[in-house]
C-alpha positions, 0 to 999 in steps of 0.5 A: 305096815312096811315102809318099803312099799312106795305107795305108802311113803306119801303118808307113812312116817318112820315113827309109824312103823308097826301100825296098820296102814289104815291107822297110819293113813288116818293119823297122817291125814288128820294131821294134814287137815284136822277139819276132815272127818275120818272114820277108820275101820281096820279089817279084811272086807273079803271075809264073810264076817266083815261083809255086813259091817262093810255094807252097813257103813256104805249104806249109813255112813254118809255125813248126814245121819243114816244116809248112804255115802255119796261115792266110794273110791276103791284104791285096793291092790288086789282083785278079791277086794275089788270083787267084794266092793263090786258086790256090795255096791251092786247090792246097794245101787251105790256108785263107785270108782275103781282105780288101778296100776298095772303090774309093771307100774307104767300104766294106770286107769280109773273106771266109774262103776254106776250099777246098771248104767256102766259095766260093773267089775264083773261085767268085764273081769280081768283074765285072772278073775274070769279064769277063776284062778287064785290070785295068791297062787300067782305071787311069790313070797316076798316079791311084790309088783313094780311100783313107781311113785309117779304113776301112783301120783298120776292115778290118784290125781285123775281119780280125785279130779273126776271125783270132784267133777262128779260130786260138784257136777261140773265138766264131763265125768269119764266113765273109763280113763286110762294112761300109758306112760310108755308112750304118754298116751291117754285113752278114754272109752265108753263101755256098756254093761254086760247083759250076761253079767255073772253078778245077779244084782248087776242084772237087776240094776240093768233092768231098772235102768232100761225101764227108767229110760223107757219111761223117759222115752229115751233109747235103751242104749243111751249113755249113763249120763244122758239125763245130765247131758240133756239138762246141760243142753237145755240150760245152754239153749235157754242162755242162748235164747236169753242172750239173743232177746237182750239188747246188746247195747242198752246205753245209746248216748249218741241216739243211733238208731238202726232201720230195716231196708224198707221203702221208707229208707230208700225214699229218704236216701233218694230225697237226700241225694235230690236235696244235695243236687239242688244248690238252692236247698238248705240242709242242716249240717251241709254247706256248699264250698264251691261250684264246678262248671260242668262244661269244663268236663264235657267231653263233647265241648270243643272248648274243653277239647282245645284246652286239653289237646295241643298239636306239635311238629316234634318228631317221634325221636324227639318225643321219645327223648322227652319221655326219657328225661321225665 
């Protein structure tokens, strides 16, 4: 292990110099949280002699005895290791997350690999992989790619956040999420598996997924998490139905009742108006304070007209002067 690598400074201490990255990481993480069970294996997974053991730990290395792991997180720094993880997970039907940082260290991404449902790493391979070039021939001795601790911290946070959503089943898990630091841009896309993928086990998983969709009478181009979406929508509809069926005001201290706009309501309203117009009727809660002489406001009454209309001999100029003084 070399302390010059930026991505290793987060968990490697100077006294760990000379240890393997696996051993140093396991030691530091155990010190941070002793309750976490860490199983460390220090070998090259791309070698044939190590592939079977790597496959075995994915299939039987879960927390419960002889159970597969729940999710694989790929944090490797080369395409050869990614291809190995991809091949093993396609073979087992194991869900995994791939993550990576660009050569200039200013952009990063995470991608969910759900065998058969989403593209595997070989469905949409990088140019180096698609061209069949040896990645080692493109790197100069003693020269490594650019590395920024901020980008490393960001991609790891995005990876862990979506891991929590996937395992705890909340929110919406991103199948592909990218970030570009140059313009602070996030991009989230939905990708489809390649039916002509070079990985034979990927093709097998795609056929199994299409058959599963047909059994559920769902379109074969449905998103990878269509079942979770339908279940979430069903729960939402049930909660809405339950909320509508419940009374919004269970407590009614004042005895308020709502009546529909029916004929009985209209008749009762008319009766109240009739009772109010009848001075002899007694209504509980209503008391007459005074009566008004209707003749006083009768426009046809000569008395009313005389009391409100008066004649004057003032000139127009005199009336205008009075108006100005008001």
